[in-house]
N, C-alpha and C positions, 0 to 999 in steps of 0.2 A: 466299786460296785454301787455304793450308796449314791454316788453322783449320777450314775446312769439311771438308777431308779428314780431319783429326784427329777431328772429332766423328762423321763417318760411320764411321770405323774404331772409334770408341768404342762407338757403338750396335751396330755389327756384332758387336763382341766380347761384348756383354752381351745379344745377341738372344734367347738362350734364356730368360734371366731375364725379359725384357720380355714374352715370350709365355706362359710357363708360370705365373709367379707371379700375374699378374692373373686368369688363367683359373681358377686354383685358388681364389683368394679369392672371386671372383665366384660360383663354383659353390657354395662354402660358404654365402655370404650368401643365394643363391637358395634353397638347401635349408632354411636356418634360417628364412627369412621366407616360406616357401611358404604358411603358414597365416594370414598377416596379412590383415585386411579389404581388399577391393578398393574403389576409388573409382568411383562411378557419376555420370554427368553428365546433367542434363536441361536442354534449351534450348527456347526459343520466341521468336517474332518478333511484334512488335506494330506495326501500321500506325497512325500517329497522324493523318495527313492535315492537320497544322497548316500546312505550307508549300504543298503542292500541292493540298490538298483544296479543295472548293468551299464557300464560305460567303457570307453576305450582303454582307460588305465587299468580297470579291473580285468578286462579281457587280456591285456598284455602281462598280467601277473603282478602289477603294482598294487599294493594294499595300503590303505590309509590307517594311521594310528588312531587310537581312541580320542586323543587330544584334538586331532584334525577333525574327526567326525563331530565331536562336541562343539568345536569352533564353528563349523559349517551350520550346525543346527542353531547355534546362538545367533549367527548372522541372519538366518531366516527369521528368527523371532524379532530381532532388532529391525529388520526391514519392514515387517508387517505392522510394527507398532511405532515406526519412525514418524516424526512430525511431518516430513515431506509427504509420506503416504497418507497420513490422516488429513492433511490439508487438502489434498486432491479429493479425498473422500468427502470432506466437508463441502467443497464447492459443487461437486457432482450431485451430492445428496440434496443440497439446497436447490439446484437447478431442476432435479427430478421432482421434488415436492412442489415447486412452483408451476411446473408444466402439467403434472398428472393430478395434483391435489384438487379437491372439490370443497368449496366453503359450505356446502349444504348437507353433504352426506359423507360418511366414512367410506374409504376404499382400501385396496391392498397397499397403497402408498403412504397414506397418512389419515389420521382422523380429522374430521371437519374443524373442530375447535383448534387443534394444533396448526392446521393450515392457515386458519384466519389469523392466529397470533403471529406466525412467521410472515405472512403476507402483509399484514398491517405494519409490522415492525420494519419491513424493508421497502417502505414507500420511496426512498431516494433512488432506488435502482429498479423501479418497476419498468422503466423503458428498456432495460436489458433483457427482460423476459420475452422470448420470441415464441409466439403461437400462431405464426402465419401459415405454416404448412399443415396439411391434413395428417401427416405422419408425425406422431408425438415424439418418436425417437429422434427425428431430425430437429424438431423444436428443442428437445433437451440438449442435443449436441451444440446447436447454435447458441442457446442460452449459456451453456458452460463456456463456450468460446468467448462470448460477450463479457462474461464475468472475468475471465482471464485477461482479456484485453483492457478492461476497465481498471483492473487492480494496479495499485502503485504502493510503494512502501511509505505510506503516509497515514498517520493515525486518524486523519479526518476522512480517509477513503473508506466507504462503507464495505466494499468487497474485502478490503484488507482486514476489516474487523469481523467478518463473518466467522472466521476461525478463532480470532482472538477475543472477541467480546463475549459477554454472557448471553449469547443467543442460544436458546434451548435446542437440544438434539444435534446441532451442527457445530457447536463450539468445541474447543480443545478439551475442556473439562468433561464434557459428555462423551466424546469419542475415546478419551483415555480409559473409560470404563470397559472398553473392549478387552476381554480376557483371552490371551493366547498362551497355550502351554503345550509342551511336548508330552505325549503319552508314554510314560515309563522311558525305556531306552529304544523305542521304536522310531521309524521314519515318519510317524504320523504327528501332525500338528492339529490341535483342537482349538477352534475359535468359537467363542460364545459372547453374546451381547444381550444385556437386559435393559429394557426401558419400558415406560408405561404406554407406549404406542406400538402395537404389534406390526403395523405397516412400516414404520420407521425402523424398527428393530430388524425386520427382514431385509429391507432395501439397503440398510447400512452394511450388513454382512455381505450381501451380494456385490455391492460396489467395492467393498474392501477387498474381496477375493480377486476381483478383476483388476483393481489398482495394484494389488500386491504382485500379480503376475507381470504387469507392465513395469513396475519398479524393479522387480527381480531381473526381468529380461534386459532392461536398460543398464542396470549395474553390472550384470554378468557379461553382457555382450558389448556394452559401450566401449570399454577399454580394448577388448579384442578386436572389435570392428575398426576402431581407430588405427590399431597397429596394422591390421590387414590392409586398410585403405592406404596407409603410408607405404607399406611394402609394395603394393600394387603400383602406386605412383612412381616409386623408385624403380620398380621393374620396367615400367614403360619408358622412363627416362633413360635408364641404362640400356634397355633394348634398342632404343633409337640410336644411342651412341655406338652400340655394337654394330648395328646395321650400317651406320655411316662409315665406320672404320672398315667393315668388311667390303662395302661397296667401293670405298677408296682403294683398298688393296686389289680388288678385282679389276677396277678401272685402270690402275697402274700396271697390272700384269697385261691387260689388253693393249694398253698404249705401248708398252715395251715388248709386247709379243713374247712374254715369258709364262710358260705353263708350270715347269718344275725347275726352279733356279738351280738347285743343287745338281740335278742330273744334267742339265744343259751346260753348266760350267764344267762339270766333269767331262762332258763330251768335247767342249771347247779345248780343255786342257789336253785331252787325248788327241784331238785333231792337231793341236799345236805341236805335240810331241811327234806325231807322225809326220807333220810338215817339216819339222827340223831334220828328222831322219831322211826324208825324201829329198829335202833341199840339199843337204850335204852329200848325199849319195849322187844326186844329179850333178851337183857342182864338181864332184870328183870325176864323174864320167866325162863331163864337159872339158875339164882341164886335161884329163888324160888323152881323150880323143883329139883335142886341139893340139896337144904336144906331139902326138904321133903323126897327125896330119901335117903339121908344119915340118916335122922331120922328113917325112916322105916327100913333101914338096921341095925341100932343099935338094934332095937326091934327084928328083925328077927335073928340077930347074925349069927350063923353058917349056917342057911338055905340060906342065901343070897349067901354065898361063894359057896355052892353046886350048886345053880342055875347058877351062873355066870361061873362056871367051866364046865358046861354042854356044850357038843360039839354043840348040836342043838341050844342052846341059843346063843352061840358065833357066829355061822354062820348066824343065823337069825338076830341077833343084828347088825352084820357087814353090812348085806344087807340093813337093815332098815336105818342105818346111811348113807350108800351110796345113797339110794333113796332119803332120806331127803335132802341131799346136792344137788342132781340134781334138786329137786323141788325148793329148795331155789335159786339155780342159775337161774332157769327159772322165778322165782318170782321177783328177785331183779335186774337181768340184762335184762331189757326189750328191750335193743338194739339188743340182740341176739335173733333172731326170732326162737321161738320153737312152733311148731304146737300144737293146742289144743288136737289133737289126741294123740300126744306124752305125753303131760301132763296128760291126762286121763289115758293113759296106765301106767305111773309111779305111778299115784294115786292108780290104781287098784292093781298094784304090791305091793305098800306099804301096802294097806289094807290086801292083801293076806299074806304077811310076818308077819304083826302084828297079824293076826288071828293065823297063824302057831306058832308064838312065844307064844301066850297065851295058845294054845293047848299043846305046848311042856312043858310049866310050869305046866299045870294041870295034865299032865301025870305023873309027879313026885308025886305020891299019898301019899307017906309017909311024905310029907311036909305039908299036909293039917292040921295036928294037931301037936301041940307041945308036949313036954315030959309030960307036966302036963295035956295033953288031951284037951287043949284049941284049938279051930278051928283057923287056919291061912289063910283060904281061902280069906276072905275079905282083910286081910292085904297084901296078895300076889298080889291080883288083883290091890289094890291101888298102891302097889310098882311097879307093871308092868306098870300101867298107868303112873306113874311118870317117870319111866325109858324111856318109849316111848316119853313122853313130853320132857324129858331131852335130849334125842338123837336128837329130832327135833330142840330144841333150840340150842343145841351144833352145829348141822349142819348149821343152819342159822347164828349162830355167826361166824362160820368159813368163810362162804360166805361173811358176812358183813365186816369182817376184811379185806378180799381180796378187797371188794368194797371200803373200806376206802382208800386203796392204790390207787385204780382206780380214786376215787374222788380227791385225792391229786394230781394225775397226770393231771387231768382235770384243776385244779386251776393253776398248774405250766404251763400248755399249754395255757390257756386263759389269764393269768395275763399280760404277755408282749405283747400279740396281741392287747390289747385295746389301749395302748399308740401308738403303731406303726400304727394301723389302723387310729387313730385320726390324726396323723401327715400326713399320706399319703392322707387321705380324705381332710384334710385342704389344702394340696398342690393342690389337684385336684380342690377344690373349688376356691382357689386363681386364678389358671390358667383359670378356667371357667369364673370367673368374668372379668378377663383381656380380655379373648377372646370375651365375650359379649360386653364389653366396646369398643374394637377396631371394632367389627362388627357394633355396633351402629354408631360409627364415620364414618365408611366406607359407611354405608347406607346413612348418611347425605351428604357425599361428592358425592355419586352417584346421590342423588336427586338434588343437586346443579348442577352437570354436565348435568343432563337431562333437568333442567330448562334452562341452557345456550344453550343446543342443540336446544331447542324449540325456543329460541330467535334468535340463529344464523341461524336456518332454515328459518326464516322469512326475511333474507337479500336477497331480490329478485330484479332483474332488472325490473322496471316498463317500462321504455323506454330504450331499448338497444342502444348503440352508433351506429351511422350510418356514412357511408362514405360520406363526403361533396362533392357534385358535382358542386356547385356554390359557389363563394366567399361570404364572409360576406357582409351584406348590406352596411356597411361603412368600406371599406378597406382603406389601406394606400393611395391608389391612390385617392379615393374620399375625404378622410380626408384632404390630401394636397391641393386639388383643392378648397374645401370649406374654408380651412384655408387661402389660398392665396387671395381668394375673400374678406373674412372678413378683413384681414390685409390691403389690398389695400383700402377698403372702409374706414376703421378707419384712415389710413394714410392720405387719401384725405381730410377727414373732419378736421383732426388736422392741416394739411398744410394750408388750406384756413382759418381756424380759427386763426392761428398764423398771417397770412397776415392781416386779418381783425383787429386783436388787434394792430399790428404794424402800420397800415395805419391811418394817421391823416388827411386825406383829408375829406372835407365836402361833401360827395357824397350821403348823405341821411339825412332825417329829424332827425332820432334818433341819428345819428353820430354827426350832427351839434349841436344839443342841449346838447349832452354829452360833446363835446369838448369845446363849448363856454360858456356853462352854461346859455345861453339866450334862449328865446322862438323864434321859427322860425315863421315869419308872412307869408312868401311866398317863392316860389322857381321856378326857370326857368328849364324847361326840357332840356335834352340834344338834340342835333340835331337828328332828326328822320332819319330812314333809307331811302334808295333810293325810295322805293315804296310810302312812306308817306311824302316825302320832301315838297310837296306843302302845307302841313299843318304847317310847321315850323313857318311861320310868324303869323298865327292865334294863335298858342300856345303861341308865345312870347307876342303878344298883350294881350291876356287873362291873362297871368301870370303877366304882368306889371300892368294891371288894378286891379287885385286882390291884388297885393302887395301895390299899392297906396291906395286902399280903406282900407286895413288893417292898413297902416301906419298913415293915417289921424286921426285915433281914438286916437293916442298918441300926436297929436299937441295941443299946448296951445295957445289960442287966444291972450293973453296979452303979449306975448314975441316972440322973433325970434326963429324959429325952424330950426335946421340944420340937413341935411341928408348927410352922407358920403357914397360915392359909391366906392367900391373897386372891382376890377376885378381879377378873379383868372384863367381866360382862356386866352390863347395867341391870339393876333390880335384884342382885344377889346379895347385897350387903358385903361388908368387909370383915 
């Protein structure tokens, strides 16, 4: 407690120094730094929408982890403060200042003195500044393009050094003072920039936001766009191969006149089966009728030769054979369209000729009885019947033999087509699967691109950057004044504290007890001021009485007590 009391008395004793000295020094600093440049701050807020925004993944029920959300926000912070972004900001800001700046008056782009400094410093590249157009935005873009074209990775290249050298406002050191932070755990990024030129502060933030959007779009869409471009190129290439293979298959089907190979081969196999049955049935009929005919001819002997040599028989037999062959052609060659009327006409003609043949045979009356007087009529009728059946079977057999050659040609035609069609269809199937696989991958890439577009579309300015009209609340001028005041205050305290530590005079109760190690029984006050000097004698008398009263308590009655008086003030004697 005594230490607290001592320090309170110590500060009270130097109170005038603690008040007057810092005020004097702070006033001098404020006066001397009154003309120093003020700092101006421009801020803006960007809503990213990465966490709470709507996208395709969130709509499909897929949620992001907190780690993923934090990583995405960190990526945005890194993009906006990356050297590549700041370098583009540097060149664009320099081009804008050179085009819009005025060496004689301040404007919303830069102050006149700052424009003059940058312009005079950049004499080697004055030819790159384009002001030919009446539209300053076109001049700015052309100047920026000229700077990019002129830049090389060479330390002697001035444009290369704009961002690297100690060029005020546009160098790396100045732009790294741009402060970007995430507001709590929200989707909002806050960008702020402070410099002593309000126009440059405002234009820097405006360009930074625009360049950030470009860099973000390029980074987010660059890889996806390349993948989509690759898939589309592959899709076009495979699509052409698929079309070529399909056209080749179609052309081959047209050349071979094949529509449905499986069905057609089934029909060929069915026709061949029917042909075999018909052929052997007709063959059996032919053999049986031929055998019966020959047997009857042996029995009839000479009569048969007479009938066969008859002109009418020969003519009618020839017609019957011809008609039977036509009917067999209509029967077995179903592909050749023959009208029913034609078939009925041929059938009627066949019946007419067969009747005429029978009548011609019956007209040979002397053949009805043999030499022995036995009747030949039944035998002749049977023979005639077998002759007609023989002719029919013979005609059908001729047609079927021709059809056998036709069926063989069918097999020769269809046999190689099967393997070729299989190979071509397999190639079409392979190309089709490749096409569908690339199409599915392309759709996935497009879906991802659309999701990125939805995220990117949510990058909006909540609070656009504004042109600062008043300096920051605590500019350099005010900071220097406050600093001078605090420094003087601390220096004064430490100065008197050192004096107090080095001073060994007994000017206070605490100091006397600390230095002597003894207890103080009383003390005389110093001489009072002029207004209270009449009380000096009273204070001295009271102090002496108090000291004597306190000292008598230490006297011992049985021995001599000695008091030593030592003076520490001049003129009092010893």
